Every structure is written in C-alpha cells, then in structure tokens.
C-alpha positions as CSV (number, residue, x, y, z in Angstrom):
1,M,-5.3,-101.7,-42.2
2,T,-5.2,-98.4,-44.1
3,P,-3.4,-98.9,-47.4
4,V,-0.3,-96.9,-48.1
5,L,-0.7,-94.8,-51.2
6,T,2.2,-94.8,-53.6
7,R,2.9,-91.9,-56.0
8,R,1.7,-94.1,-59.0
9,H,-1.4,-95.2,-57.2
10,F,-2.1,-91.6,-56.2
11,L,-2.0,-90.4,-59.7
12,A,-4.2,-93.1,-60.9
13,T,-6.7,-92.5,-58.2
14,A,-6.7,-88.8,-58.6
15,G,-7.5,-89.2,-62.2
16,A,-10.6,-91.4,-61.5
17,A,-14.3,-90.5,-61.7
18,P,-15.6,-87.2,-60.2
19,V,-16.3,-86.7,-56.5
20,G,-19.5,-84.9,-55.4
21,W,-20.2,-81.7,-57.2
22,F,-18.3,-78.6,-57.8
23,W,-19.0,-75.0,-58.7
24,G,-16.6,-72.1,-59.5
25,G,-13.3,-72.2,-61.1
26,G,-12.8,-75.9,-60.3
27,Q,-15.2,-77.0,-63.1
28,A,-13.1,-78.3,-66.0
29,P,-14.2,-79.4,-69.5
30,G,-15.6,-83.0,-69.4
31,G,-15.7,-83.1,-65.6
32,P,-14.6,-81.4,-62.3
33,A,-11.1,-80.5,-61.4
34,R,-9.2,-83.2,-59.4
35,A,-6.4,-81.0,-58.0
36,A,-6.0,-77.8,-56.2
37,D,-3.3,-75.7,-54.6
38,V,-5.0,-75.9,-51.2
39,V,-7.7,-78.4,-50.1
40,V,-9.7,-77.2,-47.1
41,I,-11.6,-79.8,-45.1
42,G,-14.7,-78.1,-43.6
43,G,-16.9,-78.6,-40.6
44,D,-15.7,-75.8,-38.4
45,P,-16.4,-72.1,-39.0
46,A,-12.7,-71.6,-39.6
47,A,-13.1,-73.3,-43.1
48,Y,-15.3,-70.5,-44.4
49,A,-13.0,-67.7,-43.3
50,A,-10.0,-69.7,-44.7
51,V,-11.6,-70.2,-48.1
52,Y,-12.6,-66.5,-48.3
53,R,-9.1,-65.4,-47.5
54,L,-7.4,-67.8,-49.8
55,A,-9.6,-66.9,-52.7
56,Q,-8.3,-63.3,-52.6
57,D,-5.2,-64.7,-54.5
58,P,-6.7,-65.3,-58.0
59,A,-3.8,-67.5,-58.9
60,L,-4.5,-69.9,-56.0
61,R,-6.8,-72.9,-56.7
62,V,-8.9,-73.6,-53.6
63,T,-11.2,-76.6,-53.0
64,L,-13.5,-76.7,-50.0
65,V,-14.5,-80.3,-49.0
66,L,-17.8,-80.2,-47.1
67,D,-17.2,-83.2,-44.8
68,A,-20.4,-84.9,-43.7
69,P,-19.7,-88.0,-41.7
70,P,-22.8,-90.2,-41.1
71,W,-22.7,-89.8,-37.3
72,Q,-22.3,-86.1,-37.1
73,R,-25.4,-83.8,-36.6
74,V,-25.4,-80.4,-38.4
75,T,-26.9,-77.5,-36.5
76,A,-25.7,-74.6,-38.6
77,V,-27.6,-71.4,-38.8
78,S,-29.8,-71.2,-41.9
79,P,-31.3,-68.1,-43.7
80,T,-34.7,-69.0,-42.0
81,T,-33.5,-69.2,-38.4
82,P,-35.5,-66.8,-36.3
83,L,-33.4,-63.8,-35.2
84,A,-34.3,-64.4,-31.6
85,E,-32.6,-67.8,-31.8
86,L,-29.4,-66.7,-33.4
87,P,-26.4,-67.3,-31.2
88,P,-24.5,-64.4,-29.8
89,F,-21.5,-63.2,-31.8
90,V,-18.8,-62.7,-29.2
91,R,-15.0,-62.8,-29.6
92,G,-13.9,-63.4,-26.1
93,H,-11.9,-61.5,-23.5
94,Q,-8.4,-60.3,-24.4
95,V,-6.9,-62.4,-21.6
96,S,-8.1,-65.6,-23.4
97,F,-5.7,-64.8,-26.3
98,D,-2.9,-63.5,-24.2
99,G,-3.1,-66.8,-22.4
100,W,-2.5,-68.7,-25.7
101,R,0.6,-66.5,-26.3
102,D,1.9,-67.1,-22.7
103,R,1.7,-70.8,-23.3
104,G,4.5,-70.6,-25.9
105,N,2.4,-69.5,-28.9
106,A,4.2,-66.4,-30.1
107,G,1.9,-64.2,-32.3
108,W,-1.4,-65.2,-30.6
109,G,-1.8,-62.4,-28.0
110,Y,-4.8,-60.1,-28.2
111,T,-3.0,-57.4,-30.1
112,D,-1.8,-60.0,-32.6
113,V,-5.2,-61.5,-33.4
114,L,-7.2,-58.2,-33.4
115,P,-6.4,-57.3,-37.0
116,A,-7.9,-60.6,-38.1
117,F,-11.1,-60.0,-36.0
118,K,-11.5,-56.6,-37.6
119,R,-10.8,-57.8,-41.1
120,L,-13.6,-60.4,-40.8
121,E,-16.5,-58.2,-39.6
122,R,-18.7,-55.4,-41.0
123,Y,-19.8,-53.8,-37.6
124,E,-23.0,-51.8,-37.9
125,A,-21.4,-48.9,-35.9
126,G,-18.4,-48.8,-38.3
127,A,-14.7,-49.2,-37.9
128,S,-12.8,-48.2,-34.7
129,A,-9.8,-49.2,-32.8
130,S,-11.3,-52.6,-31.9
131,R,-14.0,-53.1,-34.5
132,G,-14.0,-53.7,-38.3
133,G,-16.2,-51.8,-40.7
134,D,-15.9,-53.4,-44.1
135,G,-15.4,-57.1,-43.7
136,P,-17.6,-59.9,-45.1
137,L,-19.6,-60.7,-42.0
138,S,-22.3,-58.3,-40.9
139,V,-22.4,-57.9,-37.1
140,T,-25.3,-55.9,-35.6
141,H,-27.1,-55.0,-32.4
142,C,-30.7,-55.9,-31.8
143,W,-32.7,-52.8,-30.8
144,D,-36.2,-54.2,-30.1
145,P,-36.1,-55.3,-26.4
146,H,-39.3,-56.0,-24.5
147,L,-40.1,-55.2,-20.9
148,A,-38.6,-58.5,-19.7
149,H,-35.3,-57.8,-21.3
150,R,-35.2,-54.5,-19.6
151,A,-36.2,-56.0,-16.3
152,F,-33.3,-58.5,-16.6
153,L,-30.8,-55.7,-16.9
154,M,-32.3,-54.0,-13.9
155,A,-32.4,-57.2,-11.9
156,C,-28.6,-57.5,-12.3
157,V,-27.8,-54.2,-10.6
158,P,-28.7,-55.2,-7.0
159,S,-26.4,-58.2,-7.4
160,G,-23.5,-55.9,-8.0
161,F,-23.4,-55.9,-11.8
162,L,-23.5,-53.1,-14.3
163,Q,-26.2,-52.8,-17.0
164,D,-25.9,-51.2,-20.4
165,S,-28.2,-52.0,-23.3
166,R,-25.6,-50.6,-25.7
167,H,-22.7,-52.5,-24.2
168,D,-20.1,-53.7,-26.8
169,F,-19.5,-57.4,-25.9
170,N,-16.8,-57.5,-28.7
171,G,-14.6,-54.9,-26.9
172,P,-11.3,-56.2,-25.4
173,R,-12.6,-56.6,-21.8
174,S,-16.3,-57.4,-21.5
175,Q,-16.9,-58.3,-17.8
176,S,-19.8,-58.0,-15.4
177,V,-22.0,-55.8,-17.7
178,A,-25.5,-57.1,-18.6
179,G,-26.6,-56.1,-22.0
180,Y,-27.9,-57.2,-25.4
181,Y,-25.7,-59.5,-27.5
182,Q,-24.6,-58.7,-31.0
183,K,-25.5,-61.1,-33.8
184,A,-24.7,-61.9,-37.4
185,I,-27.6,-60.3,-39.2
186,L,-27.9,-58.7,-42.7
187,D,-31.0,-57.0,-43.9
188,D,-33.1,-58.4,-41.1
189,R,-32.1,-62.0,-41.8
190,P,-29.4,-64.2,-40.4
191,H,-26.1,-63.7,-42.2
192,T,-24.9,-67.3,-42.6
193,L,-21.3,-68.3,-43.0
194,E,-22.1,-69.5,-46.5
195,G,-23.6,-66.1,-47.4
196,A,-20.9,-64.1,-45.8
197,F,-17.8,-66.0,-46.9
198,L,-18.6,-68.4,-49.8
199,A,-21.1,-66.4,-51.9
200,P,-18.7,-63.4,-52.5
201,V,-16.0,-65.8,-53.9
202,R,-17.9,-68.4,-55.7
203,D,-17.7,-66.7,-59.1
204,R,-14.1,-65.6,-58.9
205,G,-13.0,-68.7,-60.9
206,N,-10.5,-70.2,-58.4
207,V,-12.8,-71.8,-55.8
208,S,-14.5,-75.2,-55.9
209,V,-16.8,-77.0,-53.4
210,V,-17.2,-80.7,-53.0
211,S,-20.1,-82.2,-51.1
212,G,-22.3,-85.2,-50.7
213,G,-19.9,-87.5,-48.8
214,H,-17.3,-87.7,-46.1
215,V,-13.5,-87.5,-45.8
216,S,-11.8,-90.7,-44.8
217,R,-8.2,-89.4,-44.3
218,V,-5.5,-87.0,-45.4
219,V,-3.4,-88.7,-48.0
220,M,0.3,-88.9,-46.9
221,D,3.5,-89.3,-49.0
222,G,5.9,-90.1,-46.2
223,T,5.4,-87.2,-43.7
224,R,4.0,-84.8,-46.3
225,A,0.3,-84.3,-46.8
226,V,-0.5,-84.5,-50.6
227,G,-4.2,-84.8,-50.8
228,V,-7.5,-85.8,-49.2
229,E,-9.3,-89.1,-49.6
230,Y,-13.1,-88.6,-49.9
231,V,-15.9,-91.1,-50.0
232,V,-19.2,-90.5,-51.8
233,D,-21.8,-93.2,-52.5
234,G,-19.3,-95.8,-51.3
235,T,-16.7,-94.7,-53.9
236,R,-13.3,-93.5,-52.7
237,Q,-11.7,-90.7,-54.7
238,V,-8.6,-88.5,-54.0
239,L,-8.4,-84.8,-54.3
240,R,-4.7,-83.7,-54.8
241,A,-3.3,-80.7,-52.9
242,E,-0.3,-79.2,-54.6
243,R,0.5,-76.7,-51.8
244,A,-1.3,-77.5,-48.6
245,V,-4.1,-79.3,-46.8
246,M,-6.1,-77.3,-44.2
247,L,-8.0,-79.5,-41.7
248,C,-10.8,-77.1,-40.5
249,A,-13.1,-79.9,-39.1
250,E,-15.1,-79.9,-35.9
251,P,-12.6,-80.7,-33.1
252,A,-13.6,-84.4,-32.5
253,R,-13.6,-84.9,-36.2
254,A,-10.2,-83.1,-36.7
255,A,-8.6,-85.4,-34.1
256,Q,-10.2,-88.5,-35.7
257,L,-9.0,-87.6,-39.2
258,L,-5.5,-86.9,-38.0
259,M,-5.4,-90.3,-36.3
260,L,-6.9,-92.0,-39.4
261,S,-4.1,-90.4,-41.5
262,G,-1.5,-92.0,-39.2
263,I,-0.8,-88.9,-37.0
264,G,-1.4,-89.5,-33.4
265,P,-0.5,-91.7,-30.4
266,A,1.4,-94.6,-31.9
267,V,0.0,-97.3,-29.6
268,A,-3.6,-96.2,-30.2
269,L,-3.1,-96.1,-34.0
270,R,-1.6,-99.6,-34.1
271,T,-4.5,-100.9,-32.0
272,A,-7.0,-99.4,-34.6
273,G,-5.0,-100.9,-37.5
274,V,-3.7,-97.6,-38.8
275,P,-0.1,-97.3,-40.0
276,V,1.9,-94.8,-37.9
277,V,3.2,-91.8,-39.9
278,V,4.0,-89.5,-37.0
279,D,3.8,-90.4,-33.3
280,R,2.2,-87.4,-31.7
281,A,0.7,-88.2,-28.3
282,G,-1.3,-84.9,-28.1
283,V,-3.8,-85.7,-30.9
284,G,-7.1,-86.1,-29.2
285,R,-5.9,-85.0,-25.8
286,N,-7.0,-81.7,-24.1
287,A,-10.7,-82.1,-25.2
288,H,-12.9,-79.8,-23.3
289,D,-16.4,-78.3,-23.6
290,Q,-18.3,-75.5,-22.0
291,L,-21.1,-76.6,-19.5
292,R,-24.6,-75.2,-19.3
293,L,-26.7,-75.3,-16.1
294,P,-30.4,-74.3,-16.8
295,L,-32.1,-72.3,-14.0
296,R,-35.8,-72.1,-14.7
297,Y,-39.0,-70.4,-13.4
298,P,-42.6,-70.6,-14.5
299,A,-43.5,-67.7,-16.8
300,L,-46.4,-65.6,-15.5
301,Q,-49.0,-64.0,-17.7
302,A,-47.2,-60.7,-17.8
303,L,-44.4,-62.4,-19.7
304,Q,-46.4,-64.5,-22.1
305,T,-48.2,-61.4,-23.5
306,L,-45.1,-59.4,-24.4
307,P,-44.4,-58.7,-28.1
308,A,-41.9,-60.6,-30.1
309,S,-38.3,-59.5,-30.0
310,T,-34.9,-60.3,-31.7
311,V,-33.0,-59.4,-28.6
312,S,-30.8,-61.9,-26.6
313,A,-29.6,-60.6,-23.3
314,G,-26.8,-61.8,-21.0
315,M,-23.4,-61.0,-19.5
316,F,-20.0,-62.5,-18.7
317,T,-18.7,-62.5,-15.2
318,V,-16.4,-64.2,-12.7
319,S,-17.2,-67.0,-10.3
320,L,-14.6,-66.0,-7.7
321,N,-11.3,-64.6,-8.8
322,A,-11.2,-65.9,-12.4
323,S,-9.4,-64.1,-15.2
324,P,-10.7,-63.9,-17.8
325,P,-14.4,-64.1,-16.7
326,D,-15.3,-67.8,-16.5
327,L,-19.2,-67.6,-16.4
328,Q,-21.7,-66.5,-19.0
329,M,-25.3,-65.7,-17.9
330,D,-27.8,-66.0,-20.8
331,F,-31.4,-64.8,-20.2
332,V,-33.9,-67.3,-21.6
333,E,-37.4,-66.4,-22.5
334,P,-40.3,-68.7,-23.4
335,R,-40.4,-67.8,-27.1
336,V,-36.9,-69.2,-27.4
337,G,-36.8,-72.0,-24.9
338,G,-40.4,-73.3,-24.8
339,P,-43.5,-72.5,-22.7
340,Q,-41.9,-73.2,-19.3
341,A,-38.4,-72.2,-20.2
342,F,-37.9,-68.8,-18.5
343,G,-34.8,-68.0,-16.5
344,L,-31.1,-68.2,-17.0
345,D,-28.5,-70.5,-18.6
346,V,-25.5,-70.4,-16.3
347,I,-22.5,-71.4,-18.5
348,L,-19.0,-72.4,-17.5
349,V,-17.1,-70.9,-20.3
350,R,-13.6,-71.7,-19.1
351,P,-13.5,-75.2,-17.9
352,S,-10.2,-76.6,-16.5
353,S,-11.3,-80.3,-16.8
354,R,-9.8,-82.2,-19.7
355,G,-10.9,-85.3,-21.6
356,A,-9.9,-87.1,-24.8
357,V,-11.1,-88.1,-28.3
358,T,-10.0,-91.6,-29.3
359,L,-10.7,-93.8,-32.3
360,A,-13.5,-96.4,-31.9
361,S,-12.0,-98.2,-35.0
362,G,-10.2,-97.5,-38.1
363,N,-13.5,-96.9,-39.9
364,P,-13.8,-93.1,-40.9
365,A,-17.6,-93.5,-41.0
366,E,-17.8,-94.5,-37.3
367,A,-18.0,-91.9,-34.7
368,P,-14.9,-91.4,-32.5
369,V,-15.2,-91.8,-28.8
370,V,-15.4,-88.5,-26.9
371,S,-14.7,-88.6,-23.1
372,L,-15.0,-85.1,-21.7
373,N,-14.2,-86.0,-18.0
374,A,-16.4,-82.9,-17.2
375,L,-16.4,-81.4,-13.7
376,S,-13.4,-83.5,-12.7
377,T,-11.6,-80.5,-11.2
378,A,-12.5,-78.8,-8.0
379,A,-12.2,-75.4,-9.8
380,D,-14.9,-76.3,-12.3
381,M,-17.3,-77.5,-9.6
382,T,-16.7,-74.4,-7.5
383,A,-17.3,-72.1,-10.5
384,L,-20.6,-73.6,-11.4
385,V,-21.8,-73.7,-7.8
386,Q,-21.0,-70.0,-7.6
387,G,-22.6,-69.4,-10.9
388,L,-25.9,-71.1,-9.6
389,R,-25.8,-68.8,-6.6
390,L,-25.3,-65.7,-8.7
391,G,-28.0,-66.8,-11.1
392,R,-30.5,-67.1,-8.3
393,M,-29.6,-63.7,-7.0
394,V,-30.3,-62.1,-10.4
395,M,-33.5,-64.1,-11.1
396,T,-35.0,-63.2,-7.7
397,G,-34.4,-59.6,-8.1
398,T,-37.6,-57.5,-7.7
399,A,-37.4,-56.2,-11.3
400,L,-38.4,-59.7,-12.5
401,D,-41.1,-60.5,-9.9
402,R,-44.0,-59.7,-12.2
403,F,-42.7,-62.2,-14.8
404,R,-41.8,-65.3,-12.9
405,G,-43.1,-67.8,-10.4
406,E,-41.0,-69.9,-8.0
407,E,-37.9,-71.8,-9.1
408,T,-38.8,-75.1,-10.7
409,A,-38.3,-78.3,-8.8
410,T,-35.3,-79.5,-11.0
411,T,-33.0,-77.0,-9.3
412,A,-35.1,-75.8,-6.3
413,V,-34.7,-79.2,-4.7
414,A,-31.1,-78.3,-3.6
415,Q,-30.7,-75.1,-1.5
416,A,-28.2,-76.1,1.2
417,A,-24.5,-75.4,0.3
418,A,-23.7,-79.1,0.8
419,D,-26.3,-80.1,-1.8
420,L,-25.2,-77.8,-4.6
421,P,-22.3,-79.8,-6.0
422,G,-24.6,-82.8,-6.4
423,L,-27.2,-80.7,-8.2
424,V,-24.6,-79.2,-10.5
425,R,-23.3,-82.7,-11.4
426,A,-26.9,-83.9,-12.1
427,V,-28.1,-81.0,-14.3
428,A,-25.1,-79.5,-16.0
429,T,-24.7,-80.5,-19.7
430,P,-22.1,-79.9,-22.4
431,C,-22.9,-77.0,-24.7
432,G,-21.6,-78.7,-27.8
433,H,-18.6,-76.3,-28.0
434,L,-15.8,-78.9,-28.0
435,A,-12.3,-77.5,-28.3
436,G,-8.6,-78.2,-27.9
437,T,-8.3,-81.7,-29.5
438,C,-5.4,-80.6,-31.7
439,A,-3.9,-77.9,-29.4
440,M,-1.5,-75.3,-30.4
441,G,1.8,-75.3,-28.6
442,P,5.6,-75.7,-28.9
443,A,7.0,-79.0,-30.1
444,T,8.4,-79.7,-26.6
445,D,4.9,-79.7,-25.2
446,P,3.7,-83.4,-25.4
447,A,0.1,-82.2,-25.5
448,A,0.6,-79.9,-28.5
449,V,-0.3,-80.9,-32.0
450,V,0.3,-77.8,-34.1
451,D,2.8,-75.0,-33.9
452,P,2.0,-71.3,-33.8
453,T,1.7,-71.2,-37.6
454,L,-0.9,-74.0,-37.2
455,A,1.3,-76.5,-39.0
456,V,1.1,-80.1,-37.6
457,H,4.3,-81.0,-35.7
458,G,6.4,-83.4,-37.7
459,V,4.3,-83.1,-40.9
460,Q,4.8,-81.0,-44.0
461,G,2.0,-79.4,-45.9
462,L,-0.7,-79.9,-43.3
463,R,-2.3,-77.3,-41.0
464,V,-5.2,-77.4,-38.6
465,A,-7.6,-74.5,-37.9
466,G,-10.7,-73.9,-35.8
467,A,-11.7,-74.6,-32.2
468,A,-9.6,-77.8,-32.3
469,V,-6.4,-75.8,-32.0
470,M,-7.5,-73.7,-29.0
471,P,-5.2,-74.7,-26.0
472,D,-8.0,-73.2,-23.8
473,I,-11.4,-72.4,-25.2
474,V,-12.2,-68.7,-25.4
475,N,-14.6,-67.5,-22.7
476,A,-17.5,-67.1,-25.2
477,P,-19.2,-69.0,-27.8
478,P,-16.2,-70.1,-30.0
479,E,-17.5,-69.3,-33.5
480,A,-16.1,-65.8,-33.8
481,A,-12.7,-67.0,-32.6
482,S,-12.8,-69.9,-34.9
483,L,-13.4,-67.6,-37.8
484,M,-10.3,-65.6,-36.8
485,I,-8.2,-68.7,-36.6
486,G,-9.3,-69.8,-40.0
487,D,-8.4,-66.4,-41.5
488,R,-4.9,-66.5,-39.8
489,C,-4.3,-70.0,-41.0
490,A,-5.0,-68.9,-44.6
491,E,-2.6,-66.0,-44.0
492,F,0.1,-68.4,-43.0
493,V,-0.4,-70.4,-46.2
494,L,-0.4,-67.3,-48.3
495,R,2.7,-65.9,-46.7
496,G,4.5,-69.2,-47.6
497,M,5.5,-69.9,-44.0
498,P,7.0,-73.3,-43.5
499,A,4.3,-75.9,-42.7
500,R,6.6,-78.2,-40.7
501,V,8.3,-78.6,-37.4
502,P,10.6,-81.6,-36.9
503,A,8.9,-84.2,-34.6
504,R,10.4,-84.6,-31.1
505,A,12.8,-87.6,-30.7
C-alpha cells in the first residue's frame, strides 16, 4: 500500500537529504533547494517548452525533474545525431486541432494554438501569418537533395500527387504534396530540446534540474497536489510544489504516475494496492499509437553511389476520404535505414483503434502494461491497405526505376486484394508515438482526464501536458504539437487559471 503523507511527515521528508543534482537558481547554501513554485515532471517534449515558458517569470521558482524509470528506453536526439536521421518537424493539419475543439475542448482549435506554435519556433524563412521568426527552436529546410530524392518527388506525380521541394509542411493544410521535411537544425547541427529550451534559462537564477533517479508518485494532500516523490539510489525524497505540479511525462508513464498517485479507475487502483484519491475511469484509456508499414526494394548501384544528403522526403495524404490526411509516406534510403532499406514507410498517423495503459503493480519502477489493440477497427485496416497500394504505385513509378529492384519478399508475397489485410497485420508495427492516455475533454466525458486548461478533473494543483492529453493524435510526428501543449500548459499556470474541476458524482 502507498503510505498517506501527512503535513508533518511531508515537511520532515522535504527537509531531508538532497535529491539528484541541481543547477541554476535552485542551488542553496549548504545544499540544493527542496521546494519550488512549480515542479515539472519530464519525459515528454512538453516539459522543455513548459520550463522555458515558466522561466520567463523571474519570480517563479521552477524545478524540472528528469524522470528516468528503469524500464524506459531513451531515444532523444543528441547533438551528434546525423542530420539525415533527424525526425521531421511537422505540426499537423489544422483539422487535427479543430477536432480537439469540437470534442468539447474550447480554446484548442487551430487559430487558438497557432500563436503558441509561432512563439516556439525560429523559422529560417522568418515570421509570417503561420510561422514564427524569433522563438527558441531553430526550424530549417534541408537544401542538399540527391538524385533519388528528386526522383521520389517525380515518381509521386503519375500517382496523382503534387511535388514541391520547397513545400511548407508546417502550413495549416499540408496534403498530398511530396517535398522535403523541415528539421530542428542550428548551425548545421541538431538543435536539441535541451539546447533550445533549457540552455537559455539555466542561468536565470530561478530554474533547477533534478536527475539521476525516477519519480514514484505525485504527493497528494487530500485532492490537492503538493509535491513530487522522487527515488534516487534507493532513497525516497520529496520535492515540494507551492503552486503547481505539471506532469509532462511520456504518455504511458503519465497514466502510470497518475494511478500510482491515487488518480484513476478505483477498482484497478485498489487491486494494485494504491489508495484511491480521485476515481477517474479515463486514466490510461484512449491509448493509441501510429503504425508503420515498411515497403522495401533492393537498392541498385545507381543509388549506392549517390553523395550524402541531410534531406528527408515524404508527404501526407488520405487513404480514402479521411480528413485530416491519415497517411504519411516517408521515403527511406540506404544511408538511413541500412544496406537493403530502400523504399517507403507507409504510416497510419490517425488510428481509430484504442487500447489502454494499466498498472502491472503498485511499484513505480515496474513498467505499466500497454495494450494498444492496434488494427482493431475496420477503418484502420482499410487505411493501411490503401496506403500499401498507394506506396506501391509511387515506388514503381518510372522515375525510380534506375534506383530499385523488385519489391522484397516480406511484402511482395501478398498481391491479391484478399491477402493484403493479412500482410498489413503481419508487418505493421507501432511507431513509438503513444498518445491519449490522459485525454483532454469535459468532465462529463468518462474517458477524459484533464479539462481544457489541462487541469486534472477533480484535483487541485495538478496539470498534465504532452502527447498524453491528445484526444486524437495529430496526423504527424507528435513532437511539435507536444511542445505547443507544454507551452500552453505553462501559460495556464502563469495566468493563474484554476487548476481544478469538481469530479463527477
């Protein structure tokens, strides 16, 4: 059973030995600070944007806790990541955000979130109606395509798509245009989230960072979040939060930490031995991930001798009548994917299938159970089958003939329409873009966990930010949208908006 923390025990624990290490304004004489106005639990890109925004108020003490549970793999971009392997920086179609608004989340339509997107980026072409020019994150084009990249763009045209090497994928409505993705690059090196958002504020005197362990729970005083319990080298410590706790963890971890803190489905919490603080059935529900189907061809000599390039090419399109576009087509070349990895990644970016994240136990160091229930809807299966067909049309276009052999056996084994669903089920895999486990929505929605200010329903002083709160994942890699969510969550805290909504009866 998780112990209940009394006020007296909280103060005694909070004054105990230091946790991890700190830099910035949190350093106090004789040891690190043990309290902050806002404690941000990291793990999702949203945490970086949130800390950056909060730090603009010099009177606000901010502590970022870098949560590193033993079971979680970290695959963050580093300063040495090859530019060709950087992920695309894409916000998503405006209909993705309008859909959030239309599900009862006032203030989350495209025109509402656009100012935050613009505030975050420093676009190389400068500010415009849809782009930001002086934000912390440098977003640039890659201008060194080789012949295969150009051939891919040309191969898309006979299949009915447009091509534009200068296409802006971060405009409001990118659809069915093949081009070269933008990336987070500064001075010909990856512009990491740490470099963009933490480095500029680390010397401001009001930001501290804790690392070297993992979060075990949010500390609750009744239904108010008052701190974060953190474990390093087997020792539990408490970081007090005077104003708010922001849970910006990766979606599976965010749901797990809420449940370990007593917020979630009551029956499941009691089964795991966790005292119930707020019975909220939606915690862990609505889990979904984008699915990738690799379509591969042998790389002929003409491709293998091409010069190196930083370009990544692709497009977003519709499977049938989807809105927003539900398919992403990523051109894959051998230098990125391996000697025989030439072709397309066909990605279902708007899945309708839903799964759940549940507790394996009450142990915060043990991984939660993630059940995606992928391809459980006919719509998802139909979309990926159509995506496979479209991908084959593009890859067999004559513009690519000189670079590829015949389709590899893994997918070529199925050509008849009746065999394609079985192939899709056999070869499609999750992208690792989990979302929706703490979905945003009105209190009357049993699947909702946070309200439109990202405050947890029925809880005071606790907000969630990042991909976890997306009711439906954006139709793009979720990093850019997660940063926007983190920025807006910090804005809600700075405005002093109420971090509570009474729980449903």
